[in-house]
VEXFIKE-417459 format. One record per atom (N, C-alpha, C, O): residue in three letters; x, y, z. Coordinates in steps of 0.1 Angstrom, whole numbers, padded with zeros to 4 digits, always signed. Last residue first. Layout:
<ketis>
alaXYZ
...
</ketis>
This chain:
<ketis>
ala-0314+1683+0552
ala-0323+1689+0562
ala-0336+1682+0563
ala-0344+1686+0571
ala-0303+1668+0532
ala-0298+1667+0545
ala-0307+1672+0555
ala-0309+1667+0566
ile-0306+1649+0503
ile-0312+1658+0512
ile-0307+1657+0526
ile-0306+1645+0531
thr-0301+1634+0482
thr-0289+1641+0488
thr-0294+1651+0498
thr-0287+1660+0502
gly-0314+1614+0466
gly-0316+1615+0480
gly-0304+1622+0487
gly-0298+1616+0496
pro-0298+1593+0442
pro-0308+1603+0446
pro-0310+1603+0461
pro-0308+1593+0467
ala-0266+1588+0434
ala-0276+1583+0444
ala-0286+1594+0447
ala-0283+1603+0455
asp-0253+1601+0414
asp-0251+1586+0416
asp-0261+1580+0425
asp-0264+1568+0424
gln-0257+1627+0413
gln-0264+1620+0403
gln-0262+1605+0405
gln-0270+1597+0399
arg-0239+1636+0433
arg-0254+1637+0435
arg-0261+1628+0425
arg-0272+1623+0429
ala-0213+1638+0427
ala-0218+1625+0432
ala-0233+1625+0434
ala-0239+1614+0436
ala-0208+1664+0421
ala-0212+1655+0411
ala-0217+1642+0415
ala-0225+1635+0408
pro-0209+1692+0432
pro-0211+1679+0440
pro-0216+1668+0430
pro-0228+1664+0431
gly-0186+1706+0408
gly-0198+1705+0416
gly-0199+1693+0424
gly-0191+1684+0422
ser-0165+1711+0391
ser-0172+1698+0390
ser-0185+1697+0397
ser-0194+1690+0394
gly-0170+1746+0383
gly-0162+1734+0388
gly-0170+1722+0385
gly-0180+1721+0377
thr-0189+1764+0374
thr-0175+1765+0369
thr-0166+1753+0373
thr-0156+1751+0367
arg-0213+1757+0386
arg-0213+1761+0372
arg-0198+1760+0366
arg-0196+1755+0355
thr-0208+1753+0413
thr-0214+1742+0405
thr-0213+1745+0390
thr-0211+1735+0382
ala-0198+1777+0421
ala-0189+1765+0422
ala-0195+1754+0413
ala-0187+1746+0407
gly-0220+1793+0417
gly-0208+1796+0410
gly-0199+1783+0410
gly-0193+1780+0399
val-0238+1782+0436
val-0242+1782+0421
val-0229+1784+0413
val-0227+1777+0403
ser-0224+1787+0459
ser-0227+1773+0455
ser-0230+1772+0440
ser-0226+1763+0433
ala-0223+1815+0460
ala-0211+1807+0459
ala-0213+1793+0455
ala-0205+1787+0447
ala-0251+1820+0461
ala-0243+1825+0450
ala-0230+1817+0448
ala-0226+1813+0437
val-0256+1809+0487
val-0263+1804+0475
val-0255+1808+0463
val-0253+1799+0454
val-0239+1826+0503
val-0237+1811+0502
val-0243+1805+0490
val-0238+1796+0483
cys-0251+1851+0498
cys-0237+1849+0495
cys-0234+1834+0493
cys-0227+1830+0484
ala-0277+1847+0508
ala-0275+1850+0494
ala-0260+1848+0489
ala-0258+1843+0478
val-0271+1845+0535
val-0277+1834+0528
val-0275+1835+0513
val-0271+1826+0506
ala-0262+1871+0540
ala-0253+1860+0542
ala-0258+1847+0534
ala-0250+1840+0528
leu-0285+1885+0535
leu-0273+1888+0526
leu-0264+1876+0528
leu-0258+1872+0518
trp-0300+1876+0556
trp-0305+1873+0543
trp-0293+1875+0533
trp-0292+1867+0523
gln-0285+1888+0577
gln-0286+1873+0576
gln-0291+1869+0562
gln-0286+1859+0557
val-0290+1915+0572
val-0276+1910+0571
val-0276+1895+0570
val-0268+1889+0562
pro-0318+1916+0576
pro-0313+1919+0563
pro-0298+1914+0561
pro-0295+1909+0551
thr-0327+1888+0597
thr-0324+1902+0595
thr-0318+1904+0581
thr-0315+1894+0574
leu-0354+1865+0594
leu-0340+1868+0594
leu-0338+1883+0592
leu-0346+1890+0586
thr-0379+1849+0614
thr-0375+1859+0605
thr-0360+1861+0606
thr-0354+1860+0616
glu-0400+1823+0619
glu-0386+1827+0622
glu-0382+1837+0611
glu-0381+1833+0599
his-0424+1811+0618
his-0424+1825+0620
his-0410+1830+0625
his-0409+1839+0633
leu-0426+1785+0611
leu-0421+1787+0624
leu-0421+1802+0628
leu-0419+1806+0639
val-0437+1785+0585
val-0442+1775+0595
val-0438+1779+0609
val-0446+1777+0618
val-0427+1808+0571
val-0441+1803+0569
val-0445+1795+0581
val-0456+1797+0586
ile-0400+1809+0579
ile-0409+1821+0580
ile-0423+1816+0580
ile-0431+1821+0588
ala-0390+1784+0572
ala-0390+1788+0586
ala-0399+1800+0588
ala-0406+1801+0599
ala-0392+1785+0544
ala-0401+1776+0551
ala-0401+1779+0566
ala-0412+1778+0572
leu-0372+1805+0539
leu-0386+1808+0536
leu-0396+1798+0543
leu-0406+1803+0548
ala-0349+1791+0547
ala-0353+1804+0554
ala-0368+1807+0551
ala-0375+1812+0560
ala-0350+1770+0529
ala-0351+1767+0543
ala-0355+1780+0551
ala-0364+1779+0560
ala-0346+1783+0505
ala-0359+1776+0507
ala-0361+1773+0522
ala-0372+1774+0527
ala-0320+1792+0509
ala-0331+1802+0508
ala-0344+1795+0510
ala-0353+1801+0517
pro-0306+1767+0510
pro-0306+1776+0521
pro-0317+1787+0521
pro-0323+1790+0531
glu-0313+1756+0483
glu-0318+1750+0496
glu-0318+1760+0508
glu-0327+1761+0515
leu-0303+1763+0459
leu-0314+1771+0465
leu-0318+1767+0478
leu-0327+1774+0485
ser-0287+1744+0450
ser-0281+1755+0457
ser-0291+1764+0463
ser-0287+1773+0472
met-0302+1728+0434
met-0300+1724+0448
met-0294+1735+0457
met-0295+1735+0469
leu-0298+1741+0410
leu-0311+1741+0416
leu-0310+1738+0431
leu-0316+1744+0440
ile-0271+1733+0405
ile-0274+1747+0407
ile-0288+1749+0414
ile-0289+1757+0423
gly-0274+1705+0403
gly-0266+1711+0413
gly-0269+1725+0416
gly-0269+1730+0427
phe-0289+1704+0379
phe-0295+1699+0392
phe-0287+1705+0404
phe-0293+1709+0414
val-0271+1714+0361
val-0283+1721+0363
val-0290+1717+0377
val-0294+1725+0385
ala-0253+1693+0362
ala-0248+1706+0365
ala-0261+1715+0369
ala-0260+1723+0378
pro-0268+1670+0354
pro-0263+1671+0368
pro-0259+1685+0371
pro-0261+1689+0383
arg-0296+1677+0333
arg-0282+1676+0335
arg-0277+1678+0349
arg-0283+1686+0356
leu-0325+1657+0334
leu-0319+1669+0338
leu-0304+1668+0339
leu-0299+1658+0346
ser-0338+1633+0330
ser-0337+1642+0318
ser-0330+1655+0322
ser-0330+1664+0313
arg-0335+1619+0353
arg-0335+1611+0341
arg-0334+1620+0328
arg-0330+1616+0318
leu-0337+1635+0374
leu-0324+1633+0369
leu-0323+1624+0357
leu-0313+1623+0351
ala-0365+1635+0380
ala-0359+1647+0373
ala-0345+1644+0367
ala-0342+1649+0357
val-0369+1610+0393
val-0375+1613+0380
val-0368+1624+0373
val-0366+1623+0361
leu-0352+1614+0416
leu-0351+1602+0407
leu-0357+1605+0393
leu-0350+1602+0383
glu-0363+1637+0428
glu-0349+1637+0422
glu-0347+1625+0412
glu-0342+1627+0401
cys-0388+1627+0436
cys-0387+1639+0426
cys-0373+1639+0420
cys-0372+1641+0407
ser-0381+1608+0454
ser-0388+1604+0442
ser-0387+1615+0431
ser-0386+1612+0419
tyr-0367+1622+0473
tyr-0360+1612+0466
tyr-0367+1609+0453
tyr-0361+1607+0443
pro-0388+1640+0482
pro-0377+1645+0475
pro-0369+1634+0468
pro-0365+1637+0456
ile-0406+1619+0493
ile-0410+1628+0482
ile-0398+1634+0475
ile-0398+1634+0463
val-0389+1607+0514
val-0396+1600+0503
val-0399+1608+0491
val-0396+1605+0480
ser-0379+1630+0531
ser-0371+1619+0524
ser-0378+1613+0512
ser-0373+1614+0501
ser-0396+1649+0541
ser-0381+1651+0541
ser-0373+1641+0533
ser-0362+1644+0529
leu-0422+1639+0538
leu-0419+1652+0533
leu-0404+1654+0531
leu-0399+1660+0521
leu-0420+1614+0551
leu-0425+1615+0537
leu-0420+1628+0531
leu-0416+1628+0519
gly-0410+1621+0576
gly-0402+1612+0568
gly-0407+1613+0553
gly-0398+1613+0544
val-0432+1637+0585
val-0419+1643+0583
val-0410+1635+0574
val-0403+1640+0566
leu-0450+1616+0587
leu-0453+1627+0578
leu-0440+1634+0575
leu-0437+1638+0564
ala-0439+1600+0607
ala-0440+1594+0593
ala-0443+1606+0583
ala-0438+1605+0572
gly-0441+1617+0628
gly-0428+1613+0624
gly-0429+1608+0610
gly-0420+1610+0602
leu-0469+1618+0631
leu-0462+1630+0627
leu-0448+1627+0622
leu-0443+1633+0613
leu-0473+1591+0638
leu-0479+1596+0625
leu-0472+1609+0621
leu-0469+1611+0609
leu-0459+1589+0662
leu-0455+1580+0650
leu-0461+1586+0637
leu-0454+1586+0627
val-0474+1607+0677
val-0459+1609+0675
val-0455+1601+0662
val-0448+1606+0654
arg-0498+1594+0679
arg-0497+1607+0672
arg-0483+1610+0669
arg-0480+1616+0658
gly-0491+1570+0693
gly-0497+1570+0679
gly-0496+1583+0672
gly-0492+1583+0660
asp-0460+1566+0709
asp-0474+1572+0709
asp-0479+1573+0695
asp-0471+1577+0686
phe-0435+1558+0709
phe-0444+1549+0703
phe-0458+1554+0704
phe-0468+1546+0702
leu-0421+1576+0725
leu-0417+1575+0711
leu-0428+1567+0703
leu-0429+1569+0691
gly-0427+1573+0751
gly-0435+1583+0743
gly-0432+1582+0728
gly-0440+1587+0720
ser-0408+1557+0762
ser-0420+1551+0757
ser-0428+1560+0749
ser-0436+1555+0741
gly-0380+1577+0753
gly-0386+1568+0761
gly-0398+1561+0754
gly-0399+1560+0742
ala-0364+1597+0740
ala-0379+1598+0740
ala-0386+1589+0749
ala-0397+1591+0753
ser-0337+1591+0744
ser-0341+1605+0745
ser-0357+1607+0746
ser-0361+1616+0752
val-0336+1563+0742
val-0331+1570+0754
val-0336+1584+0756
val-0340+1588+0767
leu-0346+1559+0717
leu-0353+1554+0728
leu-0349+1561+0741
leu-0357+1563+0750
ala-0326+1572+0702
ala-0340+1577+0701
ala-0348+1572+0713
ala-0355+1580+0719
pro-0303+1557+0707
pro-0303+1571+0711
pro-0318+1577+0711
pro-0321+1585+0720
leu-0313+1532+0695
leu-0310+1533+0709
leu-0310+1548+0714
leu-0316+1551+0724
thr-0316+1540+0667
thr-0327+1534+0675
thr-0324+1536+0690
thr-0333+1541+0697
met-0296+1548+0650
met-0303+1558+0658
met-0313+1553+0667
met-0319+1560+0675
ala-0289+1524+0637
ala-0279+1531+0645
ala-0285+1542+0654
ala-0280+1544+0665
val-0312+1519+0622
val-0308+1510+0633
val-0298+1517+0642
val-0299+1515+0655
ala-0311+1540+0604
ala-0323+1539+0613
ala-0319+1530+0625
ala-0323+1533+0636
ala-0288+1534+0590
ala-0289+1547+0598
ala-0300+1546+0608
ala-0299+1550+0619
val-0294+1510+0578
val-0283+1511+0587
val-0284+1523+0596
val-0282+1522+0608
leu-0315+1519+0561
leu-0318+1509+0572
leu-0307+1509+0582
leu-0310+1508+0594
ser-0301+1535+0545
ser-0311+1541+0553
ser-0315+1532+0564
ser-0318+1536+0575
ala-0284+1516+0533
ala-0278+1527+0541
ala-0289+1533+0550
ala-0286+1536+0561
val-0303+1502+0518
val-0295+1495+0529
val-0289+1505+0538
val-0290+1504+0550
ala-0311+1522+0500
ala-0321+1515+0509
ala-0314+1508+0521
ala-0318+1510+0532
leu-0288+1529+0487
leu-0295+1539+0495
leu-0305+1532+0505
leu-0306+1537+0516
gly-0282+1504+0474
gly-0273+1510+0484
gly-0280+1520+0493
gly-0277+1520+0505
asp-0305+1501+0457
asp-0302+1491+0467
asp-0293+1497+0478
asp-0295+1495+0490
phe-0314+1517+0437
phe-0316+1522+0450
phe-0312+1513+0461
phe-0314+1515+0473
gly-0290+1506+0413
gly-0302+1513+0416
gly-0303+1520+0430
gly-0294+1526+0434
ala-0265+1484+0428
ala-0273+1489+0417
ala-0286+1496+0422
ala-0291+1494+0433
trp-0235+1491+0443
trp-0249+1487+0446
trp-0258+1493+0435
trp-0258+1505+0433
arg-0212+1502+0434
arg-0211+1489+0440
arg-0225+1483+0442
arg-0227+1471+0442
arg-0216+1528+0426
arg-0208+1519+0417
arg-0209+1505+0422
arg-0207+1496+0413
gly-0229+1539+0447
gly-0236+1538+0435
gly-0229+1529+0425
gly-0235+1522+0417
thr-0209+1540+0467
thr-0220+1531+0468
thr-0227+1528+0455
thr-0231+1517+0452
ser-0193+1561+0456
ser-0188+1547+0458
ser-0199+1537+0459
ser-0198+1526+0453
ser-0212+1582+0458
ser-0206+1578+0445
ser-0201+1564+0445
ser-0203+1556+0436
ala-0218+1583+0485
ala-0229+1580+0475
ala-0223+1575+0462
ala-0228+1566+0456
leu-0194+1591+0496
leu-0198+1577+0497
leu-0209+1573+0488
leu-0211+1561+0485
leu-0195+1618+0488
leu-0184+1609+0484
leu-0187+1595+0485
leu-0185+1587+0475
ile-0218+1626+0502
ile-0217+1627+0487
ile-0206+1618+0482
ile-0208+1611+0471
tyr-0211+1620+0528
tyr-0223+1614+0522
tyr-0222+1614+0507
tyr-0224+1604+0500
ala-0192+1639+0533
ala-0188+1625+0533
ala-0199+1617+0526
ala-0196+1607+0519
ala-0208+1662+0531
ala-0197+1660+0522
ala-0193+1645+0521
ala-0190+1640+0510
trp-0224+1657+0553
trp-0230+1658+0540
trp-0219+1656+0529
trp-0222+1649+0520
ala-0206+1659+0574
ala-0212+1646+0571
ala-0219+1645+0558
ala-0219+1635+0551
ala-0201+1686+0572
ala-0190+1676+0570
ala-0195+1663+0567
ala-0190+1656+0558
gly-0226+1696+0579
gly-0220+1699+0566
gly-0209+1689+0562
gly-0208+1685+0551
ala-0229+1686+0605
ala-0238+1682+0595
ala-0233+1684+0581
ala-0234+1676+0572
leu-0209+1702+0617
leu-0208+1687+0617
leu-0217+1681+0606
leu-0213+1672+0599
leu-0221+1727+0613
leu-0208+1724+0606
leu-0206+1709+0606
leu-0201+1704+0596
ala-0243+1724+0630
ala-0245+1726+0616
ala-0232+1723+0608
ala-0233+1718+0597
phe-0230+1721+0655
phe-0238+1710+0649
phe-0240+1711+0634
phe-0240+1702+0627
leu-0219+1747+0656
leu-0210+1735+0655
leu-0218+1723+0650
leu-0212+1715+0642
val-0243+1762+0659
val-0234+1764+0648
val-0225+1752+0646
val-0223+1748+0634
gly-0252+1752+0683
gly-0260+1751+0671
gly-0252+1752+0659
gly-0254+1745+0649
ala-0232+1760+0701
ala-0234+1745+0699
ala-0242+1743+0686
ala-0240+1734+0678
val-0236+1788+0700
val-0224+1782+0695
val-0225+1767+0692
val-0221+1762+0682
asp-0265+1803+0687
asp-0259+1795+0698
asp-0247+1787+0693
asp-0248+1782+0682
leu-0275+1831+0675
leu-0266+1821+0671
leu-0260+1814+0684
leu-0251+1820+0690
asp-0290+1854+0677
asp-0297+1841+0677
asp-0288+1829+0675
asp-0293+1818+0674
thr-0271+1875+0679
thr-0282+1874+0688
thr-0289+1860+0689
thr-0293+1856+0699
arg-0250+1879+0661
arg-0248+1869+0671
arg-0260+1866+0680
arg-0260+1857+0688
glu-0242+1889+0633
glu-0255+1889+0639
glu-0256+1877+0649
glu-0261+1867+0646
leu-0217+1884+0624
leu-0220+1897+0628
leu-0233+1899+0636
leu-0236+1908+0643
gly-0218+1858+0615
gly-0211+1861+0628
gly-0214+1874+0633
gly-0213+1877+0645
leu-0229+1862+0590
leu-0237+1855+0601
leu-0231+1857+0614
leu-0238+1859+0624
leu-0207+1873+0578
leu-0219+1881+0580
leu-0228+1875+0590
leu-0234+1882+0598
val-0190+1851+0577
val-0186+1863+0585
val-0199+1871+0588
val-0200+1876+0599
val-0204+1835+0559
val-0202+1830+0573
val-0199+1842+0582
val-0204+1843+0593
gly-0202+1852+0536
gly-0215+1848+0541
gly-0214+1844+0556
gly-0222+1848+0564
val-0175+1851+0532
val-0181+1864+0535
val-0195+1861+0541
val-0199+1868+0551
ala-0172+1825+0525
ala-0166+1830+0538
ala-0172+1843+0542
ala-0174+1845+0554
ala-0184+1825+0500
ala-0190+1817+0511
ala-0185+1822+0525
ala-0192+1823+0534
leu-0164+1840+0487
leu-0178+1845+0488
leu-0186+1838+0499
leu-0193+1844+0507
leu-0142+1824+0490
leu-0142+1837+0496
leu-0156+1843+0498
leu-0159+1849+0508
val-0150+1802+0474
val-0147+1800+0489
val-0148+1814+0496
val-0153+1815+0507
trp-0152+1815+0450
trp-0164+1810+0456
trp-0162+1807+0471
trp-0171+1808+0479
val-0126+1820+0444
val-0135+1832+0447
val-0148+1827+0453
val-0154+1835+0461
leu-0114+1797+0437
leu-0113+1801+0451
leu-0122+1813+0455
leu-0124+1816+0466
asp-0115+1795+0411
asp-0127+1790+0418
asp-0126+1793+0433
asp-0136+1791+0440
arg-0090+1801+0402
arg-0100+1812+0402
arg-0113+1808+0409
arg-0121+1816+0414
ala-0076+1778+0401
ala-0074+1787+0412
ala-0085+1797+0413
ala-0088+1802+0424
arg-0090+1747+0392
arg-0087+1761+0388
arg-0087+1770+0400
arg-0095+1770+0409
arg-0098+1722+0397
arg-0084+1724+0396
arg-0080+1738+0392
arg-0068+1741+0389
ser-0123+1711+0420
ser-0119+1719+0409
ser-0104+1721+0409
ser-0098+1722+0420
gly-0129+1699+0444
gly-0129+1691+0432
gly-0125+1698+0419
gly-0123+1692+0408
leu-0130+1719+0462
leu-0118+1711+0462
leu-0117+1702+0450
leu-0107+1698+0446
val-0156+1729+0455
val-0144+1737+0452
val-0131+1729+0452
val-0123+1730+0443
ala-0172+1708+0465
ala-0172+1712+0451
ala-0160+1720+0446
ala-0154+1718+0436
leu-0165+1708+0492
leu-0162+1696+0484
leu-0162+1699+0469
leu-0153+1695+0461
thr-0176+1732+0499
thr-0162+1730+0500
thr-0157+1718+0492
thr-0147+1719+0485
leu-0203+1726+0495
leu-0197+1737+0487
leu-0182+1735+0487
leu-0175+1737+0477
pro-0209+1706+0513
pro-0208+1702+0499
pro-0202+1713+0491
pro-0196+1710+0480
gly-0204+1724+0537
gly-0198+1711+0535
gly-0197+1707+0520
gly-0186+1706+0515
ile-0220+1747+0537
ile-0205+1749+0535
ile-0198+1736+0532
ile-0188+1735+0525
phe-0245+1740+0544
phe-0242+1739+0530
phe-0227+1742+0527
phe-0222+1739+0516
glu-0246+1746+0571
glu-0244+1732+0567
glu-0240+1731+0552
glu-0232+1722+0549
ile-0252+1773+0570
ile-0239+1769+0575
ile-0236+1754+0570
ile-0225+1751+0567
thr-0278+1771+0559
thr-0268+1779+0552
thr-0254+1775+0557
thr-0245+1773+0548
val-0292+1756+0578
val-0290+1750+0565
val-0279+1758+0557
val-0271+1752+0549
ala-0291+1775+0599
ala-0285+1762+0601
ala-0282+1755+0587
ala-0271+1750+0585
ile-0305+1797+0589
ile-0291+1798+0592
ile-0284+1785+0593
ile-0273+1783+0588
gly-0331+1785+0587
gly-0324+1790+0575
gly-0309+1792+0577
gly-0301+1789+0568
leu-0337+1779+0614
leu-0336+1769+0604
leu-0328+1773+0592
leu-0319+1766+0587
pro-0319+1794+0642
pro-0329+1794+0631
pro-0326+1784+0620
pro-0314+1782+0616
ile-0306+1770+0667
ile-0305+1782+0659
ile-0316+1782+0648
ile-0321+1772+0645
arg-0314+1747+0680
arg-0307+1757+0687
arg-0306+1770+0680
arg-0305+1781+0686
ala-0326+1727+0665
ala-0332+1729+0679
ala-0325+1741+0686
ala-0331+1746+0696
phe-0310+1726+0643
phe-0323+1733+0642
phe-0329+1736+0656
phe-0335+1747+0658
ser-0289+1711+0654
ser-0287+1725+0650
ser-0300+1732+0650
ser-0301+1743+0655
gln-0301+1686+0655
gln-0296+1692+0668
gln-0294+1707+0666
gln-0296+1715+0675
tyr-0306+1683+0628
tyr-0317+1684+0637
tyr-0313+1690+0650
tyr-0320+1698+0656
ile-0279+1680+0620
ile-0287+1691+0615
ile-0299+1693+0623
ile-0304+1705+0625
ala-0272+1656+0633
ala-0265+1668+0636
ala-0273+1680+0631
ala-0274+1690+0639
trp-0289+1636+0621
trp-0289+1639+0636
trp-0283+1653+0639
trp-0289+1660+0647
asn-0282+1638+0594
asn-0295+1641+0598
asn-0296+1644+0613
asn-0303+1654+0617
met-0254+1630+0595
met-0259+1642+0588
met-0272+1647+0593
met-0274+1659+0596
thr-0254+1606+0608
thr-0247+1617+0614
thr-0252+1630+0608
thr-0255+1640+0616
ala-0268+1590+0590
ala-0273+1591+0603
ala-0267+1604+0610
ala-0274+1612+0616
leu-0252+1592+0567
leu-0266+1596+0566
leu-0271+1599+0580
leu-0278+1608+0582
ser-0228+1581+0576
ser-0228+1595+0573
ser-0242+1600+0572
ser-0245+1612+0575
ala-0237+1555+0581
ala-0232+1562+0592
ala-0232+1577+0589
ala-0236+1586+0597
gly-0243+1547+0554
gly-0254+1547+0564
gly-0250+1556+0576
gly-0258+1563+0582
phe-0217+1547+0544
phe-0228+1556+0538
phe-0239+1558+0548
phe-0244+1569+0550
gly-0205+1528+0559
gly-0200+1541+0560
gly-0211+1551+0555
gly-0213+1562+0560
leu-0220+1506+0549
leu-0221+1509+0563
leu-0216+1524+0566
leu-0222+1531+0574
val-0212+1506+0522
val-0226+1510+0525
val-0228+1513+0540
val-0237+1520+0544
val-0185+1500+0525
val-0189+1512+0519
val-0203+1516+0523
val-0206+1528+0526
leu-0186+1475+0538
leu-0179+1486+0544
leu-0183+1499+0539
leu-0186+1509+0546
trp-0199+1460+0518
trp-0205+1462+0531
trp-0199+1474+0538
trp-0206+1481+0545
asp-0180+1460+0497
asp-0193+1465+0495
asp-0200+1469+0508
asp-0206+1479+0509
his-0159+1447+0510
his-0157+1461+0507
his-0171+1468+0504
his-0174+1479+0508
arg-0168+1421+0511
arg-0165+1428+0524
arg-0165+1443+0521
arg-0170+1451+0529
thr-0193+1417+0486
thr-0180+1416+0491
thr-0179+1424+0504
thr-0187+1431+0508
arg-0223+1398+0482
arg-0216+1411+0484
arg-0202+1408+0490
arg-0200+1399+0498
gly-0240+1377+0479
gly-0229+1378+0470
gly-0221+1391+0471
gly-0214+1395+0462
gly-0272+1391+0489
gly-0263+1380+0487
gly-0252+1383+0477
gly-0253+1391+0468
leu-0289+1413+0487
leu-0278+1413+0498
leu-0268+1402+0496
leu-0257+1403+0500
arg-0307+1435+0468
arg-0300+1421+0468
arg-0289+1421+0477
arg-0279+1429+0475
pro-0335+1453+0480
pro-0321+1452+0477
pro-0316+1438+0477
pro-0320+1430+0486
arg-0361+1465+0473
arg-0359+1451+0476
arg-0344+1447+0473
arg-0341+1439+0464
ala-0371+1490+0466
ala-0358+1485+0460
ala-0357+1470+0461
ala-0351+1464+0452
leu-0395+1493+0481
leu-0394+1496+0467
leu-0382+1489+0460
leu-0384+1484+0449
ala-0388+1485+0507
ala-0400+1479+0500
ala-0399+1481+0485
ala-0403+1472+0478
val-0367+1502+0512
val-0365+1488+0512
val-0376+1481+0505
val-0374+1471+0497
leu-0380+1527+0511
leu-0369+1524+0501
leu-0367+1509+0500
leu-0365+1504+0489
val-0399+1526+0532
val-0403+1528+0519
val-0393+1524+0508
val-0396+1517+0499
val-0382+1521+0554
val-0392+1512+0551
val-0397+1513+0537
val-0399+1503+0530
ala-0365+1543+0553
ala-0359+1530+0552
ala-0370+1520+0548
ala-0368+1512+0539
ser-0382+1565+0558
ser-0375+1564+0545
ser-0370+1550+0543
ser-0370+1545+0531
thr-0390+1558+0584
thr-0400+1560+0573
thr-0393+1558+0560
thr-0398+1550+0551
val-0366+1558+0598
val-0374+1546+0597
val-0384+1547+0586
val-0385+1537+0578
leu-0359+1585+0595
leu-0350+1575+0589
leu-0358+1562+0588
leu-0356+1555+0578
arg-0379+1598+0610
arg-0377+1601+0596
arg-0369+1590+0589
arg-0373+1586+0578
leu-0375+1587+0635
leu-0388+1584+0628
leu-0387+1587+0614
leu-0392+1580+0605
trp-0349+1597+0641
trp-0351+1582+0640
trp-0364+1579+0632
trp-0365+1570+0624
val-0355+1624+0642
val-0346+1619+0632
val-0348+1604+0630
val-0348+1599+0618
met-0371+1624+0665
met-0376+1628+0652
met-0368+1623+0640
met-0373+1619+0630
ala-0352+1617+0684
ala-0364+1608+0681
ala-0370+1611+0668
ala-0374+1602+0661
thr-0336+1639+0683
thr-0330+1626+0680
thr-0341+1616+0677
thr-0340+1608+0667
pro-0353+1660+0691
pro-0347+1660+0678
pro-0342+1646+0674
pro-0344+1642+0662
ser-0382+1647+0709
ser-0368+1652+0709
ser-0363+1652+0695
ser-0367+1644+0686
val-0414+1660+0708
val-0405+1649+0704
val-0391+1654+0703
val-0389+1665+0697
glu-0425+1684+0716
glu-0432+1671+0719
glu-0423+1659+0717
glu-0424+1649+0724
asp-0409+1704+0708
asp-0414+1705+0722
asp-0421+1692+0726
asp-0422+1689+0738
phe-0405+1698+0682
phe-0394+1695+0691
phe-0398+1696+0706
phe-0392+1690+0715
leu-0422+1705+0662
leu-0426+1694+0670
leu-0416+1691+0681
leu-0418+1681+0689
ala-0410+1724+0646
ala-0422+1728+0654
ala-0426+1717+0664
ala-0433+1720+0673
lys-0391+1708+0634
lys-0386+1717+0644
lys-0398+1722+0653
lys-0397+1723+0665
ala-0407+1694+0615
ala-0400+1687+0625
ala-0396+1696+0637
ala-0398+1692+0649
ile-0415+1716+0599
ile-0426+1709+0607
ile-0419+1701+0618
ile-0424+1701+0630
ala-0390+1722+0588
ala-0397+1732+0596
ala-0408+1725+0605
ala-0409+1729+0616
ala-0385+1698+0574
ala-0376+1703+0584
ala-0383+1712+0593
ala-0381+1712+0606
gly-0407+1698+0555
gly-0405+1687+0565
gly-0396+1691+0577
gly-0399+1688+0588
leu-0399+1721+0541
leu-0412+1721+0548
leu-0412+1710+0559
leu-0416+1712+0570
gln-0376+1711+0529
gln-0375+1722+0539
gln-0388+1724+0547
gln-0387+1728+0558
val-0386+1690+0513
val-0376+1687+0524
val-0375+1698+0534
val-0374+1696+0546
ser-0404+1705+0496
ser-0408+1694+0505
ser-0399+1691+0516
ser-0403+1690+0528
ala-0387+1722+0482
ala-0397+1728+0490
ala-0402+1717+0500
ala-0405+1720+0512
ile-0372+1703+0468
ile-0365+1712+0477
ile-0375+1718+0487
ile-0373+1718+0499
gly-0392+1690+0453
gly-0384+1683+0462
gly-0377+1691+0473
gly-0377+1688+0485
val-0400+1711+0437
val-0410+1705+0446
val-0402+1697+0457
val-0406+1698+0469
leu-0376+1715+0423
leu-0381+1726+0431
leu-0391+1721+0441
leu-0391+1725+0453
val-0376+1691+0408
val-0365+1694+0418
val-0369+1705+0428
val-0367+1704+0440
leu-0399+1695+0393
leu-0398+1684+0402
leu-0387+1686+0413
leu-0389+1683+0424
gly-0392+1717+0377
gly-0403+1718+0386
gly-0403+1707+0397
gly-0405+1709+0409
val-0372+1705+0361
val-0369+1716+0370
val-0379+1718+0381
val-0376+1720+0393
pro-0387+1685+0347
pro-0376+1681+0357
pro-0373+1692+0366
pro-0370+1690+0378
gly-0423+1691+0347
gly-0410+1691+0341
gly-0399+1688+0351
gly-0402+1689+0363
leu-0450+1692+0355
leu-0440+1700+0362
leu-0427+1702+0354
leu-0421+1712+0355
ala-0466+1677+0339
ala-0472+1688+0346
ala-0461+1698+0351
ala-0463+1710+0351
ala-0450+1657+0328
ala-0458+1666+0319
ala-0462+1678+0326
ala-0462+1689+0320
arg-0440+1645+0350
arg-0431+1652+0342
arg-0438+1662+0332
arg-0433+1672+0330
ser-0464+1634+0361
ser-0456+1644+0369
ser-0447+1652+0360
ser-0446+1664+0361
pro-0472+1617+0341
pro-0480+1628+0344
pro-0473+1639+0352
pro-0474+1651+0349
arg-0449+1598+0341
arg-0452+1606+0330
arg-0461+1618+0333
arg-0459+1629+0328
asp-0443+1580+0361
asp-0439+1594+0363
asp-0443+1603+0352
asp-0440+1615+0352
thr-0461+1553+0375
thr-0456+1560+0364
thr-0453+1575+0367
thr-0460+1581+0375
met-0458+1523+0393
met-0460+1538+0394
met-0454+1545+0382
met-0443+1542+0378
</ketis>
């Protein structure tokens, strides 16, 4: 497969934006299907799709691995499973754009902690303002949904850290492929319990595969190509647009609208993430393993 036509048509920035739009569109479609398929089952279908594609493409080398190699990739897979399961549980309870905004606090906090400059605390304060503003609009905010979004954010931060370690120990896509397989296996029993035999209905499988392609395979591919010529700092800034992209996808697919105060909260978190990425180290681990998508 060649990426030259894609790069010529879109450029690296365009590819990242396509990846962001794709993952948030996939999240919105997944939420629209929650009446037919449980969030846990949908997560499993997404993970299985990405695992199958990644393993087929990467053909990871498993022999000759140390015990620490396996511990790192198992932790990576656990963080991937937790991150996706928690954010889908959040989607089921609160608006998509708000869930992704709250989730983004995880990598944002990691970016600020990676900075040694006290002035970067302003980005923490700006993000805190966003969270407070969300708290002012409590009509749509289920407490469990907020807590699941925070759990997803914490898992995302762990994912970023483990992606860096995995990238040093597993070449190319090998670590991500194995981690995706680990995550899919870990979610199999919960998915069967929540969905039962309906999980293997042909229509459900097709829809789950579509969500997997939109939410994982397409964004991973776009990131992989874009990062060959895009500086990690620019990539991190572009990824900061995810909360806004999630809110827009929710409007188009789910007809979920946000209040002006909630839009202001989203803007605060996006601005804080952009600022942290520009002035600090940012979520630098993102360039170590394409596929930093949580939603």
